C-alpha positions, 0 to 999 in steps of 0.5 A: 820150940820143942817136939814131943816124941812118942816116948814122952820126952821133948827135944828141940826141933833142930835137934830132932831134924839133925837126928832125922837127917843123920838117920836118912844118911845112914839109910841111904848108905844101907840102900846102896850097900843092899843094891850090890849083889854077891855071886855065889855058885849057881845061886845067881845074884844074892843080896844081903839085906842091910836094910832088914838088919837096920830095921830089925836093929832099930826096931829093938834098940830105938824104935823112934829112929825109923818109923813105919813110914820111913821103913816103907819109903826106904823099901820103895827107894830100894825097889826103884833103885834095883828095878824090883817090883814096886812095893816088894821091899817096902812091904817087907820092911814094914812087916819086919818092923812090925814083927820085930817091934812086937817082940821088942820087950823080949829082945831087949836085954837078951844076949847078942846070940838071942838077938842074932837068932831073932834076926835070922828068923826075921830074915828067913820070914822076910825072904819067904814073904818076898818069894811068895809075893814074887811067885804070885806076881809072876803066876809061877812058883819061883826058885827059893834057893836064892832067897834062902841064901840071901837070908843066910848071908844077911844073918851071917853079916849081921854081927859085922853090921851091928857095930856101925849101927850101934855107933850111929844109934848111940848119939842119935838115941841119947837124948842128952847128946849134942846131936 
């Protein structure tokens, strides 16, 4: 039995399920890493978003790896784990994925620096979206500094996250891989 993927190629069901299981495992690790805050000066708890990095990376390099539904569920799981308003990160990750997929043709084949700048812009946009949503939720303008520091930290860490993401992406995206 085979599964026809959205890019026009077929693969056995067991292979597809294995790829899905490995992707879920990687996402679970990234959710856990994103839950640990950094304490930087007077900014309070700053969390780099490894999830934004992964959604951005996979939206460019291999969109079938993480569907919008999977991005939404990952964000919802993160919200439940951290006690943030339910749906905040789910909405953000779907917005990141849609925005990045819209620019995929431009980003593919670009030097890493262009991809890095793109992640920085997406990260700032995601943090502004979250800041706006939390401000609306609280009916008050919330401090913006911690969101901007989180975007800066996410952007700064991205080059370190690309290597593990690409290591997992290679066999998962390769249709000829035994995975």
